[in-house]
N, C-alpha and C positions, 0 to 999 in steps of 0.2 A: 301580240308579237309571236313571227313565227320563229320556231327554233330552226337551227341548221339541219337539213335533212327531212324537214316535216313535208307532208305530202297534200297540201291544200289546195293545189291548182287541180285536183280532180273535177272540182263542181265548174271550172270553166272548159275542160275539155268535154264533160258530158253536155253542157249547154251547146257548144259548138258541133257536137256531133248531132245532136237533135236538130238543130237550125240546118246543117247541110244536109242530112235526111230528107227535111222538109223541102228543100229547095231542089236537089238532085232527083230524089226519087219521086216525090208526091208532087210535084212543080205545077202541073196543070189541074190538081185537084183541089177540092174546097178545104179539104185537112192540110193540104200544102201552102196554102195562102194563109191560114189561120196560123200554122206553125211560123211562117215568114213574118206575119204581122207581131207575134208574141217576140219573135227574136229582134225585130227593128226596134220594138218599144223598151227592149233591155239596150240595144246600142244607142238609143237616143237619152237614155239616162246617164251613160258614162260621162260624156263632156260637162253635165251638170254637177255630178260628183267631184270629178277632178277639179273642177274650176271654182266651186264655191269655198268661201272662205279666204285662208290664206293660201291655196294650193298652187297655184300659178302667178299670183301677184306679186307686187314690189317687195313684200314682206317673205316671200318664199325663199328656201335654202336653194332652190334650182336656178336663180337669178345669175349667180356667177359662174355657172356650168355651162359646158357647151352644148348641152343636150337640151336647153330649155326650149329653143327655138322649135327644134325638130317635136318635141313633146306637144306643143302647143298646136302646131299644125297638125299632127296627127290626131288631135282630139276634134279639131274642127273638120278634118276628112271624115271622121267616125259618124260626127253629127251630119253631115251633108250627105253621105252615103246611106246613112240610117233614113233621114226624111226622104230621101229620092226613093228607096226600097218601100217606104212606107205608101207613097203615093202609088208606086207601081204596082204593090200587092194589093191596095184598096181597090184600084182601077181593074185588076185582074179578077178580084172576089166579086166585085160588081157585075162584070159582064158574063159571071157564070149563070147559066139557067137555074131557076129555083127549085124545079123539080126533074127528075130523069124522065126522058121519053121511054115508054115501055114497048 
């Protein structure tokens, strides 16, 4: 449990900064594609973690709240965008030359 005022959100900020650096600065390089694939792997795990067990099912505490539908659609969007990004990153990585021309 997090106490009020705790700063446990720094891990998410660090992951987001590294992912954005890989996308924006290293976009066409091999290291950029690898960073994107690692970030995509994390984004594909998010829907699984939140939807397993009693997270969003009938037994959930969120069933009678107004944000339940929005939460589920957000999880589905994260999964779809993660899968699409994985396909694009793998395609970009595959099309790179294996060795540099000297």
